[in-house]
C-alpha positions in Angstrom: 9.2 -233.3 160.5 11.8 -234.7 162.0 14.5 -234.0 159.1 13.4 -230.2 159.6 14.2 -230.4 163.4 17.4 -232.0 162.6 18.4 -229.4 160.1 17.7 -226.7 162.8 19.3 -227.9 165.5 22.7 -228.2 163.1 22.5 -224.7 162.3 21.9 -223.7 165.8 24.9 -225.6 166.9 27.0 -223.8 163.6 25.7 -220.3 164.7 26.8 -221.0 168.3 30.3 -222.2 167.1 30.9 -219.5 164.7 30.4 -217.0 168.0 32.6 -218.8 169.7 35.2 -218.3 166.8 34.4 -214.6 166.3 35.1 -214.1 170.6 38.4 -216.3 169.5 39.4 -213.7 166.4 38.8 -210.4 168.5 41.0 -211.9 171.1 43.6 -212.3 168.4 42.7 -208.8 167.1 43.5 -207.0 170.3 46.3 -209.5 171.2 48.0 -209.9 168.4 51.9 -210.3 169.0 52.4 -208.6 165.6 50.7 -206.8 162.5 50.4 -209.2 160.4 48.5 -211.5 163.2 46.4 -208.7 163.5 45.6 -208.4 159.9 45.4 -212.1 159.5 42.8 -212.4 162.6 40.9 -209.3 161.0 40.2 -210.9 157.4 39.4 -214.5 158.8 36.8 -212.4 161.2 35.2 -210.7 157.8 35.2 -214.2 155.9 33.7 -216.4 158.9 31.4 -213.1 159.5 29.7 -213.4 155.4 30.3 -217.7 156.0 28.0 -216.5 159.4 25.2 -214.6 157.5 24.7 -217.3 155.0 24.1 -220.0 157.5 21.8 -217.5 158.9 20.2 -217.0 155.9 19.5 -220.3 155.5 18.4 -220.5 159.2 15.7 -217.1 158.9 15.3 -218.6 155.3 16.1 -215.0 154.2 17.9 -215.0 150.6 18.4 -210.8 150.9 20.8 -211.8 153.8 22.9 -214.3 151.4 23.8 -211.3 149.2 24.5 -208.8 151.6 27.2 -211.5 152.7 28.3 -211.6 149.1 29.0 -208.3 148.8 30.5 -208.4 152.2 33.1 -211.0 151.2 33.7 -208.7 148.2 34.8 -205.7 150.5 37.2 -208.1 152.3 38.7 -209.2 149.5 39.3 -205.7 148.3 40.3 -205.0 152.1 42.9 -207.7 151.5 44.3 -206.3 148.3 44.7 -202.7 150.0 46.2 -203.8 152.9 48.9 -206.3 151.3 50.2 -204.0 149.0 50.1 -200.8 152.0 52.4 -203.6 154.2 54.5 -204.4 151.2 55.2 -200.9 150.4 56.0 -200.2 154.0 58.2 -203.3 153.9 60.1 -202.1 151.0 60.8 -198.5 152.0 58.3 -196.6 149.4 
């Protein structure tokens, strides 16, 4: 019983820290000085959201959320490749 309370308190603390990081990422996306800074902040926000969903699935004991987090991480990876190719082509003048 005691270990369950420790795990619940730890997961609650971790979820609160993720909310703070989400706010900081959103500020960086809005106020980023350059486009690569904004892209990096959006990328980090997406991966942190996937990790947040994994922790939330552990907290709520719902494995379906973990499956959604995995698909979100794959979509973020595909978006990374697309944005990198776009920025590289733009930089090369194509």
